[in-house]
N, C-alpha and C positions, 0 to 999 in steps of 0.2 A: 466362573465365579465360585468361590468356596462356599461351603455350607454355612460357615460362620458369618460371612458377608451377607448371604441371602437371609439368614435369620435376623441380622441387624436391620436390614432394609425392610423386611416384613414387619418387624416391631415398630419401626418408624412410621410406616404407612398405616398400620393399625392405630397408632397413637394419633395421627393426623385425622383419620376418618372416624374416630370415636365420637359417637353421638350424631353422626351424619346419617340421614335416612334417604336422602334424595341426591343424586348426582348425575352429571352428564359426561359423556365421552366426546372429545373433539379431536379433529385431525389437525395437526400442526405441520405436517410434512410439506415442505416447500416455502415455509416462511423463513425469511432471512433474519439475522440477529436484530436488526433495527425494528422490523415489524413485530418480532416476538417481544422485544422490550416494550414497544408501544402497546401491544396487546396486554401484557402483564400490568402495565401502569393503568390502563382503562379498567381492567378487572379489579385491581386493588382499590381504585376509587369507589367501586360499587360493593366493596367488602366481599369479593368473590375470590376464591382460592383456585389456583391452577397448579397441578402437580403432574410432572412427567414420571411415569413408572412403567416398568416392564409388565406386560400383560400377565405373564405367569406369576410374577411376584404379587401383582394386584389380586389375582385369584386366590393365591395362598393367604394374603393378608385379610381378605374379606370372607374367608371360609366360615360358614356358620352364621353369617350376618345377612341382613336384608339387601346388602349391596352386591352380593355375589352374582345375581342374574345379569348385571350390567356387563360383566367380563366373560360370561359364557359365550364362546364362539367369537370373541374379539380377536382380530388379527391385525398385524402391522403395528406401527408406532402410534399410540394414542395418548392423549392427556386427559386427566381427570379434572373436572370443574365442579366445584361445590361452594355453597355459601349463599350470600344475598339474604334478603329479608324473608323470602319464601321461594318455593320451587318455580312459581309462575314468573316472578321477577328475574330469576336466574335464566329461565328459558327465553324470556323476552330479550335479555341482554345478549345471550349467545346467538340468537337468530339475527338480532340487529348487527352484530359484528360479522356474522357469516354473510350478510347481504351487502356489507361494506366492500366496495371494489378494491380499496387499499389493503384489505386483509385477505385478498383473493383465495388462496387455497384453504383458508380456515373454514371448517364446517363441522356441524354437529353430526355425530355418527350413531348416537343412541344414548342409553342411560338407564337409570332405574328410579322409580318413584313409588314409595310405599311397598317395596319388595317386588314390584311388577317391572319386567324388562320393557324398555321403550325402544322403538325404532327412531330413525332420524325424522321420519314424517310425523310421528307422534310428538316428538319434541317441538316441531314447528306448530302442531295443533295446540299444544299446551301454551305456547307463547301468545296465542290469541285469546286466552282466558283472561278475566280481570284479575289483577293482583289482589293481595290481601287488603291493602289500603283502599283500592277501588271498591271492593266488596263492602268494606266497612262504611265507606261514604254513602254507598247506595242504601245500605240498611238504615243508617242514621237519617238519611233524607226521607225514606219511607215512614220511619217512626215519627218524625217531626211534621210530616205533611198532614197527618190526621189531626194533630193538635192545632196546626195552623188553620185548617178548614173549620174546626170547631170554634176557634177564636173568631174567625171571620164571620161565621154564621151568628154567633152570639152578639158580636159587635154590630152587625147589620140590623138585627132586631132591636137592639138597644138604641141604635141611632135613629130608627124610625119612631120609637117611643119618645125620645128626646125631642125630635122635630115636632111631633104632635103636641107635646107639652108646651113648647115655645109658641106654637100657633095659638094655643088656648090662652097663654099668658098675654098675648098681644091684644086679644079681644077685650073690649070694655067689660066691666063687671056685670052690668045690667043686661047686656045683649046675649042672646043665645045663638049659637051657631046653627045655620040651617042644617036640617037633617037629611 
């Protein structure tokens, strides 16, 4: 491959990975064309990008960025996967596809998150974390539960007072309630 072609590919990869801070490397060796097309379609539906790139060109394109550790020591043919709403959602989708028997040789081989190199086992561990949406729903639930408890407690005291007033109102005006 000529230096001009390498420079063009490097520039293209740099452009695609601009602004990306987390990505995973996956193995596609052994997938036939039909499975690869189905894989790309599933990933596209989740707003996940898949890019095949030569390891040496990927290292060259990510030089000086937080993505470089992902390609250090990478061997063989690998694909880069990035995108989704957050890194946990990306990891969940990759592990789900890796566990699918129809995508048999597909597997996560590592990656990078916030500048730290990840192994395949760490990618699997990340997939067990709650996604951003799940974390936000837990936080909102915790914030609203305190207000709900307060409203319930105020309502129960107010309800007791109202029932006592109703009992007093039922009594004739001249009679006093036994003490």
